[in-house]
DRENTORKOL-3810 file (N, C-alpha, C; in nm, 4 decimals):
REM DRENTORKOL-3810
@n.u->0.1085; n.v->-1.2054; n.w->2.8934; ca.u->0.0573; ca.v->-1.2882; ca.w->2.7895; c.u->0.0947; c.v->-1.2676; c.w->2.6576
@n.u->0.0799; n.v->-1.0655; n.w->2.6894; ca.u->0.1528; ca.v->-1.0240; ca.w->2.6011; c.u->0.2935; c.v->-0.9900; c.w->2.5451
@n.u->0.3392; n.v->-1.0239; n.w->2.6481; ca.u->0.4899; ca.v->-1.0306; ca.w->2.6122; c.u->0.5468; c.v->-1.1644; c.w->2.5267
@n.u->0.4466; n.v->-1.2069; n.w->2.5142; ca.u->0.4789; ca.v->-1.3155; ca.w->2.3839; c.u->0.4149; c.v->-1.2622; c.w->2.2561
@n.u->0.5088; n.v->-1.2750; n.w->2.1703; ca.u->0.4858; ca.v->-1.2133; ca.w->2.0468; c.u->0.4149; c.v->-1.3027; c.w->1.9339
@n.u->0.2790; n.v->-1.2432; n.w->1.8870; ca.u->0.2513; ca.v->-1.3310; ca.w->1.8049; c.u->0.3027; c.v->-1.4335; c.w->1.6932
@n.u->0.4445; n.v->-1.4227; n.w->1.6304; ca.u->0.4564; ca.v->-1.5592; ca.w->1.5994; c.u->0.4761; c.v->-1.7141; c.w->1.7175
@n.u->0.5248; n.v->-1.6403; n.w->1.8238; ca.u->0.5615; ca.v->-1.7520; ca.w->1.9024; c.u->0.4256; c.v->-1.8043; c.w->1.9050
@n.u->0.3030; n.v->-1.7546; n.w->1.9364; ca.u->0.1741; ca.v->-1.7635; ca.w->1.9606; c.u->0.1337; c.v->-1.9220; c.w->1.8674
@n.u->0.1653; n.v->-1.8008; n.w->1.7334; ca.u->0.1632; ca.v->-1.8941; ca.w->1.5780; c.u->0.2096; c.v->-2.0853; c.w->1.6506
@n.u->0.3701; n.v->-2.0361; n.w->1.6487; ca.u->0.4430; ca.v->-2.1884; ca.w->1.6585; c.u->0.3675; c.v->-2.2471; c.w->1.7777
@n.u->0.3255; n.v->-2.1882; n.w->1.9183; ca.u->0.2869; ca.v->-2.2821; ca.w->2.0257; c.u->0.1594; c.v->-2.3200; c.w->1.9933
@n.u->0.0599; n.v->-2.2430; n.w->1.9099; ca.u->-0.0565; ca.v->-2.3132; ca.w->1.7994; c.u->-0.0327; c.v->-2.4453; c.w->1.7189
@n.u->0.0593; n.v->-2.4404; n.w->1.6487; ca.u->0.1099; ca.v->-2.5362; ca.w->1.6141; c.u->0.1566; c.v->-2.6655; c.w->1.6414
@n.u->0.2487; n.v->-2.6371; n.w->1.7190; ca.u->0.2662; ca.v->-2.7349; ca.w->1.8078; c.u->0.1720; c.v->-2.7988; c.w->1.8969
@n.u->0.0645; n.v->-2.7167; n.w->1.9651; ca.u->-0.0677; ca.v->-2.7506; ca.w->1.9989; c.u->-0.1734; c.v->-2.8652; c.w->1.9003
@n.u->-0.1679; n.v->-2.8045; n.w->1.7540; ca.u->-0.2290; ca.v->-2.8933; ca.w->1.6499; c.u->-0.1522; c.v->-3.0159; c.w->1.6898
@n.u->-0.0274; n.v->-3.0756; n.w->1.6302; ca.u->0.0616; ca.v->-3.1871; ca.w->1.6256; c.u->-0.0263; c.v->-3.2532; c.w->1.7857
@n.u->0.0109; n.v->-3.2098; n.w->1.8961; ca.u->-0.0505; ca.v->-3.2656; ca.w->1.9916; c.u->-0.2036; c.v->-3.3154; c.w->2.0424
@n.u->-0.2754; n.v->-3.2448; n.w->1.9244; ca.u->-0.3863; ca.v->-3.2712; ca.w->1.9092; c.u->-0.4145; c.v->-3.4042; c.w->1.8862
@n.u->-0.3148; n.v->-3.3476; n.w->1.7229; ca.u->-0.3543; ca.v->-3.5057; ca.w->1.6535; c.u->-0.3150; c.v->-3.6083; c.w->1.6956
@n.u->-0.2143; n.v->-3.5696; n.w->1.8043; ca.u->-0.1085; ca.v->-3.7665; ca.w->1.8282; c.u->-0.2248; c.v->-3.8104; c.w->1.9496
@n.u->-0.2412; n.v->-3.7187; n.w->2.0552; ca.u->-0.3271; ca.v->-3.7292; ca.w->2.1935; c.u->-0.4656; c.v->-3.7477; c.w->2.1440
@n.u->-0.5205; n.v->-3.6911; n.w->2.0648; ca.u->-0.6568; ca.v->-3.6542; ca.w->2.0900; c.u->-0.7089; c.v->-3.6736; c.w->1.9252
@n.u->-0.7356; n.v->-3.7633; n.w->1.8514; ca.u->-0.7129; ca.v->-3.7529; ca.w->1.6844; c.u->-0.8918; c.v->-3.7949; c.w->1.6941
@n.u->-0.9613; n.v->-3.7080; n.w->1.5681; ca.u->-1.0983; ca.v->-3.7055; ca.w->1.5670; c.u->-1.0775; c.v->-3.7460; c.w->1.4258
@n.u->-1.1905; n.v->-3.8370; n.w->1.3685; ca.u->-1.1843; ca.v->-3.8329; ca.w->1.2750; c.u->-1.1016; c.v->-3.8525; c.w->1.1445
@n.u->-1.0285; n.v->-3.9837; n.w->1.1300; ca.u->-0.9164; ca.v->-3.9766; ca.w->1.0257; c.u->-0.9282; c.v->-3.9370; c.w->0.9157
@n.u->-0.8447; n.v->-3.8772; n.w->0.8476; ca.u->-0.9042; ca.v->-3.8488; ca.w->0.7267; c.u->-0.7906; c.v->-3.8873; c.w->0.5958
@n.u->-0.8055; n.v->-4.0297; n.w->0.5516; ca.u->-0.7595; ca.v->-4.1207; ca.w->0.4770; c.u->-0.7958; c.v->-4.0962; c.w->0.3377
@n.u->-0.7052; n.v->-4.1790; n.w->0.2395; ca.u->-0.7690; ca.v->-4.2188; ca.w->0.1048; c.u->-0.7289; c.v->-4.0884; c.w->-0.0251
@n.u->-0.8227; n.v->-4.1262; n.w->-0.1049; ca.u->-0.8572; ca.v->-3.9541; ca.w->-0.1642; c.u->-0.8842; c.v->-3.8799; c.w->-0.0666
@n.u->-0.9129; n.v->-3.8539; n.w->0.0142; ca.u->-0.9787; ca.v->-3.7660; ca.w->0.1225; c.u->-0.8527; c.v->-3.6961; c.w->0.1549
@n.u->-0.7495; n.v->-3.7531; n.w->0.2101; ca.u->-0.6587; ca.v->-3.7109; ca.w->0.2730; c.u->-0.5507; c.v->-3.6665; c.w->0.2016
@n.u->-0.5764; n.v->-3.6851; n.w->0.0192; ca.u->-0.4872; ca.v->-3.5948; ca.w->-0.0673; c.u->-0.5701; c.v->-3.4888; c.w->-0.1222
@n.u->-0.6789; n.v->-3.4851; n.w->-0.0729; ca.u->-0.7553; ca.v->-3.3594; ca.w->-0.1212; c.u->-0.7332; c.v->-3.2781; c.w->-0.0026
@n.u->-0.7536; n.v->-3.3287; n.w->0.1540; ca.u->-0.7028; ca.v->-3.2206; ca.w->0.2674; c.u->-0.5663; c.v->-3.1470; c.w->0.2331
@n.u->-0.4693; n.v->-3.2777; n.w->0.1648; ca.u->-0.3163; ca.v->-3.2311; ca.w->0.1920; c.u->-0.3448; c.v->-3.0717; c.w->0.0762
@n.u->-0.3853; n.v->-3.1294; n.w->-0.0284; ca.u->-0.4373; ca.v->-2.9501; ca.w->-0.1336; c.u->-0.4926; c.v->-2.8854; c.w->-0.0821
@n.u->-0.5605; n.v->-2.9008; n.w->-0.0019; ca.u->-0.6391; ca.v->-2.7505; ca.w->0.0951; c.u->-0.5238; c.v->-2.7232; c.w->0.1656
@n.u->-0.4484; n.v->-2.7903; n.w->0.2467; ca.u->-0.3229; ca.v->-2.7937; ca.w->0.3246; c.u->-0.2101; c.v->-2.6495; c.w->0.2528
@n.u->-0.1567; n.v->-2.7046; n.w->0.1520; ca.u->-0.0650; ca.v->-2.6501; ca.w->0.0182; c.u->-0.1284; c.v->-2.4712; c.w->-0.0105
@n.u->-0.2965; n.v->-2.4854; n.w->-0.0788; ca.u->-0.3086; ca.v->-2.4012; ca.w->-0.0907; c.u->-0.3591; c.v->-2.2807; c.w->0.0119
@n.u->-0.3686; n.v->-2.3687; n.w->0.1238; ca.u->-0.3831; ca.v->-2.2098; ca.w->0.2781; c.u->-0.2460; c.v->-2.1613; c.w->0.2818
@n.u->-0.1568; n.v->-2.2583; n.w->0.2994; ca.u->-0.0491; ca.v->-2.2178; ca.w->0.3399; c.u->0.0058; c.v->-2.1361; c.w->0.2133
@n.u->0.0513; n.v->-2.1685; n.w->0.0825; ca.u->0.0377; ca.v->-2.0800; ca.w->-0.0289; c.u->-0.0137; c.v->-1.9154; c.w->0.0186
@n.u->-0.0998; n.v->-1.9281; n.w->-0.0316; ca.u->-0.1953; ca.v->-1.7327; ca.w->0.0272; c.u->-0.1674; c.v->-1.7215; c.w->0.1345
@n.u->-0.1781; n.v->-1.7946; n.w->0.2319; ca.u->-0.0792; ca.v->-1.7201; ca.w->0.3974; c.u->0.0228; c.v->-1.6843; c.w->0.3727
@n.u->0.1221; n.v->-1.7171; n.w->0.2767; ca.u->0.2839; ca.v->-1.6795; ca.w->0.2548; c.u->0.2873; c.v->-1.5882; c.w->0.1709
@n.u->0.1873; n.v->-1.5672; n.w->0.0868; ca.u->0.1607; ca.v->-1.4366; ca.w->-0.0460; c.u->0.1314; c.v->-1.3489; c.w->0.0344
@n.u->0.0267; n.v->-1.3762; n.w->0.0935; ca.u->-0.0485; ca.v->-1.2355; ca.w->0.1733; c.u->0.0734; c.v->-1.1781; c.w->0.2968
@n.u->0.1195; n.v->-1.2700; n.w->0.3846; ca.u->0.2140; ca.v->-1.2211; ca.w->0.4638; c.u->0.3051; c.v->-1.1223; c.w->0.4259
@n.u->0.3851; n.v->-1.1568; n.w->0.3131; ca.u->0.4784; ca.v->-1.0743; ca.w->0.2368; c.u->0.4596; c.v->-0.9444; c.w->0.1935
@n.u->0.3212; n.v->-0.9728; n.w->0.1087; ca.u->0.2512; ca.v->-0.8722; ca.w->0.0706; c.u->0.2180; c.v->-0.7389; c.w->0.2028
@n.u->0.1750; n.v->-0.7609; n.w->0.3018; ca.u->0.1481; ca.v->-0.6951; ca.w->0.3996; c.u->0.3053; c.v->-0.6824; c.w->0.4828
@n.u->0.3719; n.v->-0.7194; n.w->0.4906; ca.u->0.5507; ca.v->-0.6902; ca.w->0.4938; c.u->0.5901; c.v->-0.5796; c.w->0.4331
@n.u->0.5603; n.v->-0.5804; n.w->0.2774; ca.u->0.6148; ca.v->-0.5369; ca.w->0.1845; c.u->0.5763; c.v->-0.3772; c.w->0.2312
@n.u->0.4511; n.v->-0.3632; n.w->0.2959; ca.u->0.3747; ca.v->-0.2693; ca.w->0.2892; c.u->0.4477; c.v->-0.1842; c.w->0.4141
@n.u->0.4667; n.v->-0.2273; n.w->0.5228; ca.u->0.5252; ca.v->-0.1991; ca.w->0.6525; c.u->0.6086; c.v->-0.1294; c.w->0.5402
@n.u->0.6887; n.v->-0.1900; n.w->0.5170; ca.u->0.8588; ca.v->-0.1467; ca.w->0.4231; c.u->0.8482; c.v->-0.0118; c.w->0.3632
@n.u->0.7832; n.v->-0.0322; n.w->0.2601; ca.u->0.7276; ca.v->0.0686; ca.w->0.2089; c.u->0.7112; c.v->0.2391; c.w->0.2884
@n.u->0.5895; n.v->0.2076; n.w->0.4023; ca.u->0.5468; ca.v->0.3242; ca.w->0.4712; c.u->0.6627; c.v->0.3101; c.w->0.5841
@n.u->0.7584; n.v->0.2394; n.w->0.6014; ca.u->0.8729; ca.v->0.2473; ca.w->0.7233; c.u->0.8475; c.v->0.3006; c.w->0.8501
@n.u->0.7435; n.v->0.2372; n.w->0.8642; ca.u->0.6778; ca.v->0.2262; ca.w->0.9910; c.u->0.6752; c.v->0.0554; c.w->1.0653
@n.u->0.6757; n.v->0.0670; n.w->1.1889; ca.u->0.7163; ca.v->-0.0389; ca.w->1.2594; c.u->0.5821; c.v->-0.1678; c.w->1.2262
@n.u->0.6429; n.v->-0.2670; n.w->1.2147; ca.u->0.5576; ca.v->-0.3953; ca.w->1.2293; c.u->0.5211; c.v->-0.4492; c.w->1.4144
@n.u->0.6454; n.v->-0.4409; n.w->1.4840; ca.u->0.6135; ca.v->-0.4575; ca.w->1.6155; c.u->0.5195; c.v->-0.4436; c.w->1.7015
@n.u->0.4117; n.v->-0.5220; n.w->1.7396; ca.u->0.2864; ca.v->-0.4648; ca.w->1.8020; c.u->0.3246; c.v->-0.4098; c.w->1.9552
@n.u->0.2515; n.v->-0.2792; n.w->1.9785; ca.u->0.2128; ca.v->-0.2243; ca.w->2.0489; c.u->0.3649; c.v->-0.1082; c.w->2.0278
@n.u->0.4236; n.v->-0.0708; n.w->1.9402; ca.u->0.4762; ca.v->0.0271; ca.w->1.8963; c.u->0.4300; c.v->0.1083; c.w->1.8024
@n.u->0.4738; n.v->0.2821; n.w->1.8577; ca.u->0.3997; ca.v->0.3249; ca.w->1.7617; c.u->0.4205; c.v->0.3580; c.w->1.6080
@n.u->0.3032; n.v->0.3767; n.w->1.5474; ca.u->0.3185; ca.v->0.3573; ca.w->1.4290; c.u->0.3643; c.v->0.4920; c.w->1.3466
@n.u->0.4155; n.v->0.5364; n.w->1.2607; ca.u->0.3924; ca.v->0.5983; ca.w->1.1835; c.u->0.3574; c.v->0.6642; c.w->1.0886
@n.u->0.2660; n.v->0.5607; n.w->1.0385; ca.u->0.1915; ca.v->0.6070; ca.w->0.8954; c.u->0.0631; c.v->0.4494; c.w->0.9078
@n.u->-0.0549; n.v->0.5177; n.w->0.8892; ca.u->-0.1593; ca.v->0.4323; ca.w->0.8836; c.u->-0.1311; c.v->0.3913; c.w->0.7367
@n.u->-0.1526; n.v->0.2336; n.w->0.7106; ca.u->-0.1698; ca.v->0.1829; ca.w->0.6315; c.u->-0.2656; c.v->0.1348; c.w->0.5528
@n.u->-0.2882; n.v->0.1993; n.w->0.4655; ca.u->-0.4259; ca.v->0.1466; ca.w->0.3806; c.u->-0.4111; c.v->0.0976; c.w->0.2401
@n.u->-0.3201; n.v->0.0479; n.w->0.1938; ca.u->-0.2917; ca.v->0.0290; ca.w->0.0762; c.u->-0.2494; c.v->-0.1709; c.w->0.0995
@n.u->-0.2111; n.v->-0.2052; n.w->-0.0703; ca.u->-0.2079; ca.v->-0.3470; ca.w->-0.0615; c.u->-0.3625; c.v->-0.4282; c.w->0.0206
@n.u->-0.3018; n.v->-0.5356; n.w->0.0646; ca.u->-0.3911; ca.v->-0.6415; ca.w->0.1404; c.u->-0.4611; c.v->-0.5290; c.w->0.2332
@n.u->-0.4321; n.v->-0.4196; n.w->0.3108; ca.u->-0.4694; ca.v->-0.3481; ca.w->0.4074; c.u->-0.5796; c.v->-0.2688; c.w->0.3433
@n.u->-0.5969; n.v->-0.3008; n.w->0.1855; ca.u->-0.7408; ca.v->-0.2401; ca.w->0.1528; c.u->-0.8450; c.v->-0.3461; c.w->0.1707
@n.u->-0.8343; n.v->-0.4230; n.w->0.2114; ca.u->-0.9340; ca.v->-0.5412; ca.w->0.2290; c.u->-0.9393; c.v->-0.6175; c.w->0.3682
@n.u->-0.8296; n.v->-0.6058; n.w->0.4348; ca.u->-0.7753; ca.v->-0.6261; ca.w->0.5558; c.u->-0.7329; c.v->-0.5411; c.w->0.6583
@n.u->-0.7760; n.v->-0.5387; n.w->0.7636; ca.u->-0.7183; ca.v->-0.3971; ca.w->0.8683; c.u->-0.5875; c.v->-0.4811; c.w->0.9306
@n.u->-0.6219; n.v->-0.6838; n.w->0.9189; ca.u->-0.5597; ca.v->-0.7415; ca.w->0.9789; c.u->-0.4547; c.v->-0.8481; c.w->0.9323
@n.u->-0.4041; n.v->-0.7596; n.w->0.7947; ca.u->-0.3586; ca.v->-0.9205; ca.w->0.7216; c.u->-0.2615; c.v->-0.9930; c.w->0.7386
@n.u->-0.1747; n.v->-0.9516; n.w->0.8248; ca.u->-0.0757; ca.v->-1.0241; ca.w->0.9324; c.u->-0.1286; c.v->-1.1405; c.w->1.0292
@n.u->-0.2166; n.v->-1.0622; n.w->1.1043; ca.u->-0.2990; ca.v->-1.2003; ca.w->1.1384; c.u->-0.3504; c.v->-1.2712; c.w->1.0960
@n.u->-0.4390; n.v->-1.2235; n.w->0.9844; ca.u->-0.4822; ca.v->-1.3652; ca.w->0.8939; c.u->-0.4414; c.v->-1.4311; c.w->0.8005
@n.u->-0.2794; n.v->-1.4158; n.w->0.7866; ca.u->-0.2213; ca.v->-1.4802; ca.w->0.7001; c.u->-0.1671; c.v->-1.5834; c.w->0.8374
@n.u->-0.1961; n.v->-1.5509; n.w->0.9529; ca.u->-0.1288; ca.v->-1.6519; ca.w->1.0528; c.u->-0.2284; c.v->-1.7636; c.w->1.0712
@n.u->-0.3613; n.v->-1.6951; n.w->1.0434; ca.u->-0.4844; ca.v->-1.7939; ca.w->1.0818; c.u->-0.4855; c.v->-1.9105; c.w->1.0043
@n.u->-0.4364; n.v->-1.8772; n.w->0.8192; ca.u->-0.4507; ca.v->-1.9470; ca.w->0.7285; c.u->-0.3326; c.v->-2.0383; c.w->0.7319
@n.u->-0.2496; n.v->-1.9725; n.w->0.7684; ca.u->-0.1143; ca.v->-2.0898; ca.w->0.8057; c.u->-0.1218; c.v->-2.1741; c.w->0.8743
@n.u->-0.1880; n.v->-2.1607; n.w->0.9660; ca.u->-0.2420; ca.v->-2.2861; ca.w->1.0991; c.u->-0.3553; c.v->-2.3626; c.w->1.0205
@n.u->-0.4430; n.v->-2.3206; n.w->0.9359; ca.u->-0.5553; ca.v->-2.3725; ca.w->0.8926; c.u->-0.4923; c.v->-2.4979; c.w->0.7691
@n.u->-0.3803; n.v->-2.4194; n.w->0.6866; ca.u->-0.3560; ca.v->-2.5038; ca.w->0.6248; c.u->-0.2780; c.v->-2.6083; c.w->0.7104
@n.u->-0.1975; n.v->-2.5889; n.w->0.7527; ca.u->-0.0847; ca.v->-2.7082; ca.w->0.8619; c.u->-0.2053; c.v->-2.7559; c.w->0.9004
@n.u->-0.3127; n.v->-2.7627; n.w->0.9968; ca.u->-0.4175; ca.v->-2.8158; ca.w->1.0373; c.u->-0.4745; c.v->-2.9134; c.w->0.9061
@n.u->-0.4522; n.v->-2.9487; n.w->0.8031; ca.u->-0.5438; ca.v->-3.0242; ca.w->0.7215; c.u->-0.4484; c.v->-3.1323; c.w->0.6995
@n.u->-0.2860; n.v->-3.1382; n.w->0.7246; ca.u->-0.2013; ca.v->-3.2258; ca.w->0.6484; c.u->-0.1897; c.v->-3.3135; c.w->0.8120
@n.u->-0.2457; n.v->-3.3506; n.w->0.9332; ca.u->-0.1823; ca.v->-3.4619; ca.w->1.0324; c.u->-0.2882; c.v->-3.5416; c.w->0.9710
@n.u->-0.3884; n.v->-3.5570; n.w->0.8929; ca.u->-0.4808; ca.v->-3.6186; ca.w->0.8657; c.u->-0.5781; c.v->-3.6759; c.w->0.9831
@n.u->-0.6690; n.v->-3.5630; n.w->1.0487; ca.u->-0.7733; ca.v->-3.6025; ca.w->1.1408; c.u->-0.8080; c.v->-3.4187; c.w->1.1448
@n.u->-0.9010; n.v->-3.4480; n.w->1.2233; ca.u->-0.9849; ca.v->-3.2932; ca.w->1.2523; c.u->-0.9805; c.v->-3.2224; c.w->1.3686
@n.u->-0.9165; n.v->-3.2680; n.w->1.4476; ca.u->-0.8876; ca.v->-3.2437; ca.w->1.5755; c.u->-0.8056; c.v->-3.0808; c.w->1.5672
@n.u->-0.7000; n.v->-3.0820; n.w->1.4875; ca.u->-0.5846; ca.v->-2.9435; ca.w->1.4557; c.u->-0.7014; c.v->-2.8527; c.w->1.4270
@n.u->-0.7992; n.v->-2.8651; n.w->1.3135; ca.u->-0.9128; ca.v->-2.7754; ca.w->1.2841; c.u->-0.9013; c.v->-2.6645; c.w->1.4148
@n.u->-0.9277; n.v->-2.7456; n.w->1.4616; ca.u->-0.9811; ca.v->-2.6660; ca.w->1.6308; c.u->-0.8796; c.v->-2.5669; c.w->1.6574
@n.u->-0.7762; n.v->-2.5388; n.w->1.6350; ca.u->-0.6855; ca.v->-2.4465; ca.w->1.6821; c.u->-0.6736; c.v->-2.2859; c.w->1.5977
@n.u->-0.6989; n.v->-2.3080; n.w->1.5157; ca.u->-0.7094; ca.v->-2.1883; ca.w->1.3969; c.u->-0.7794; c.v->-2.0752; c.w->1.4843
@n.u->-0.9459; n.v->-2.1025; n.w->1.4955; ca.u->-1.0438; ca.v->-2.0118; ca.w->1.5308; c.u->-1.0150; c.v->-1.9805; c.w->1.6503
@n.u->-0.9479; n.v->-2.0314; n.w->1.7637; ca.u->-0.8817; ca.v->-2.0115; ca.w->1.8802; c.u->-0.8058; c.v->-1.9430; c.w->1.8829
@n.u->-0.6564; n.v->-1.9630; n.w->1.7825; ca.u->-0.5712; ca.v->-1.8392; ca.w->1.7662; c.u->-0.6547; c.v->-1.7437; c.w->1.7272
@n.u->-0.7306; n.v->-1.7334; n.w->1.6622; ca.u->-0.7693; ca.v->-1.5994; ca.w->1.6299; c.u->-0.8443; c.v->-1.5189; c.w->1.7447
@n.u->-0.9463; n.v->-1.6069; n.w->1.8277; ca.u->-0.9922; ca.v->-1.5028; ca.w->1.9155; c.u->-0.8891; c.v->-1.4996; c.w->2.0323
@n.u->-0.7294; n.v->-1.5276; n.w->2.0485; ca.u->-0.6543; ca.v->-1.5249; ca.w->2.1176; c.u->-0.6070; c.v->-1.3730; c.w->2.0540
@n.u->-0.5529; n.v->-1.3425; n.w->1.9640; ca.u->-0.4978; ca.v->-1.2451; ca.w->1.8945; c.u->-0.5729; c.v->-1.1715; c.w->1.9166
@n.u->-0.6710; n.v->-1.1414; n.w->1.8775; ca.u->-0.8011; ca.v->-1.0362; ca.w->1.9144; c.u->-0.8060; c.v->-1.0042; c.w->2.0516
@n.u->-0.7921; n.v->-1.1066; n.w->2.1397; ca.u->-0.8029; ca.v->-1.0243; ca.w->2.2334; c.u->-0.6560; c.v->-0.9834; c.w->2.3065
@n.u->-0.5455; n.v->-1.0184; n.w->2.2794; ca.u->-0.4306; ca.v->-1.0219; ca.w->2.2921; c.u->-0.3164; c.v->-0.8850; c.w->2.2296
@n.u->-0.3603; n.v->-0.8960; n.w->2.1074; ca.u->-0.3077; ca.v->-0.8076; ca.w->2.0568; c.u->-0.4379; c.v->-0.6884; c.w->1.9323
@n.u->-0.4900; n.v->-0.7363; n.w->1.9230; ca.u->-0.5808; ca.v->-0.6486; ca.w->1.8162; c.u->-0.6446; c.v->-0.5354; c.w->1.8859
@n.u->-0.7279; n.v->-0.5632; n.w->2.0098; ca.u->-0.8407; ca.v->-0.5228; ca.w->2.0320; c.u->-0.7323; c.v->-0.3784; c.w->2.0631
@n.u->-0.6166; n.v->-0.3962; n.w->2.1634; ca.u->-0.5377; ca.v->-0.3255; ca.w->2.1850; c.u->-0.4415; c.v->-0.2165; c.w->2.0849
@n.u->-0.3676; n.v->-0.2907; n.w->2.0029; ca.u->-0.3406; ca.v->-0.1949; ca.w->1.8734; c.u->-0.4420; c.v->-0.1329; c.w->1.8273
@n.u->-0.5931; n.v->-0.1603; n.w->1.7929; ca.u->-0.6668; ca.v->-0.0668; ca.w->1.7648; c.u->-0.6980; c.v->0.0456; c.w->1.8120
@n.u->-0.7061; n.v->0.0402; n.w->1.9652; ca.u->-0.7202; ca.v->0.1551; ca.w->2.0262; c.u->-0.5901; c.v->0.2240; c.w->1.9926
@n.u->-0.4280; n.v->0.2087; n.w->1.9899; ca.u->-0.3774; ca.v->0.2689; ca.w->1.9645; c.u->-0.3664; c.v->0.3786; c.w->1.8393
@n.u->-0.4063; n.v->0.2645; n.w->1.7332; ca.u->-0.4258; ca.v->0.3715; ca.w->1.6128; c.u->-0.5119; c.v->0.4845; c.w->1.6209
@n.u->-0.6354; n.v->0.4400; n.w->1.6635; ca.u->-0.7948; ca.v->0.5206; ca.w->1.7323; c.u->-0.7241; c.v->0.6595; c.w->1.7674
@n.u->-0.6096; n.v->0.6346; n.w->1.8876; ca.u->-0.5791; ca.v->0.7450; ca.w->1.9614; c.u->-0.4599; c.v->0.8298; c.w->1.8611
@n.u->-0.3937; n.v->0.7472; n.w->1.7911; ca.u->-0.3314; ca.v->0.8255; ca.w->1.7143; c.u->-0.3258; c.v->0.8882; c.w->1.5643
@n.u->-0.4229; n.v->0.8193; n.w->1.5174; ca.u->-0.4895; ca.v->0.8456; ca.w->1.4089; c.u->-0.6536; c.v->0.9317; c.w->1.3521
@n.u->-0.7384; n.v->0.9401; n.w->1.5034; ca.u->-0.8020; ca.v->0.9771; ca.w->1.4878; c.u->-0.9399; c.v->0.8894; c.w->1.3880
@n.u->-1.0015; n.v->1.0470; n.w->1.3551; ca.u->-1.0760; ca.v->1.0120; ca.w->1.2503; c.u->-1.0811; c.v->0.9393; c.w->1.1429
@n.u->-0.9445; n.v->0.9443; n.w->1.0935; ca.u->-0.8767; ca.v->0.9056; ca.w->0.9842; c.u->-0.9142; c.v->0.7708; c.w->1.0150
@n.u->-0.8451; n.v->0.6971; n.w->1.1236; ca.u->-0.8876; ca.v->0.5376; ca.w->1.1485; c.u->-1.0127; c.v->0.5074; c.w->1.1548
@n.u->-1.0748; n.v->0.5883; n.w->1.2029; ca.u->-1.2191; ca.v->0.5499; ca.w->1.2330; c.u->-1.3031; c.v->0.5598; c.w->1.1092
@n.u->-1.2750; n.v->0.6094; n.w->1.0356; ca.u->-1.3416; ca.v->0.5920; ca.w->0.8857; c.u->-1.2243; c.v->0.4776; c.w->0.7982
@n.u->-1.1236; n.v->0.4619; n.w->0.8694; ca.u->-1.0836; ca.v->0.3258; ca.w->0.7743; c.u->-1.1262; c.v->0.1652; c.w->0.8179
@n.u->-1.1796; n.v->0.1788; n.w->0.9983; ca.u->-1.2424; ca.v->0.1143; ca.w->1.0223; c.u->-1.3809; c.v->0.0469; c.w->0.9569
@n.u->-1.4442; n.v->0.1837; n.w->0.9556; ca.u->-1.5843; ca.v->0.1523; ca.w->0.8919; c.u->-1.6117; c.v->0.1251; c.w->0.7286
@n.u->-1.4742; n.v->0.1341; n.w->0.6858; ca.u->-1.4151; ca.v->0.1130; ca.w->0.5084; c.u->-1.3694; c.v->-0.0159; c.w->0.4950
@n.u->-1.3014; n.v->-0.0921; n.w->0.5801; ca.u->-1.2525; ca.v->-0.2321; ca.w->0.5603; c.u->-1.2528; c.v->-0.2767; c.w->0.7045
@n.u->-1.3062; n.v->-0.4086; n.w->0.6754; ca.u->-1.2976; ca.v->-0.4950; ca.w->0.7869; c.u->-1.2080; c.v->-0.5616; c.w->0.8933
@n.u->-1.2136; n.v->-0.5874; n.w->0.9557; ca.u->-1.1295; ca.v->-0.6272; ca.w->1.0705; c.u->-1.0388; c.v->-0.7984; c.w->0.9798
@n.u->-1.0933; n.v->-0.8677; n.w->1.0014; ca.u->-1.0252; ca.v->-0.9979; ca.w->0.9079; c.u->-1.0509; c.v->-0.9695; c.w->0.7320
@n.u->-1.1391; n.v->-0.9680; n.w->0.7134; ca.u->-1.1544; ca.v->-0.9968; ca.w->0.5429; c.u->-1.3331; c.v->-0.9690; c.w->0.5783
@n.u->-1.3863; n.v->-0.9828; n.w->0.4148; ca.u->-1.5302; ca.v->-0.9074; ca.w->0.3915; c.u->-1.6187; c.v->-1.0051; c.w->0.4578
@n.u->-1.5752; n.v->-1.1633; n.w->0.5158; ca.u->-1.7087; ca.v->-1.2089; ca.w->0.5867; c.u->-1.6541; c.v->-1.2081; c.w->0.7107
@n.u->-1.5643; n.v->-1.1307; n.w->0.8181; ca.u->-1.5541; ca.v->-1.1289; ca.w->0.9408; c.u->-1.5141; c.v->-0.9855; c.w->0.9519
END
């Protein structure tokens, strides 16, 4: 399962949300609530894309790999990494959340939390161990100072 990289998990999750909406929709969102829902969707998508771009830029500035399980040459603590140890994964969850607001049913909203759990188990835990092994106490202190996802998680 780890051979499937996060962007493919993101795509599969978006496809699952579409299937859930079409084959098991719950609580149709229509009228003015649908308009508000779409607004939330656009907001989440916009924040997601900005966060993703900002995080990717930090990888480029630090000249280290963005590919999961490849050895890092730097511990990034700048940009969005000041508030989240995983801003790229966070941006993926935000993107899925935004997409989930568009179809007009509640069922797709089940997928983003499941995606977050999957990513944590398949990627984040192992990546964190690799960084702990490589950067030692510096990474441990970073973990104490910066939450995994964001201030509330």
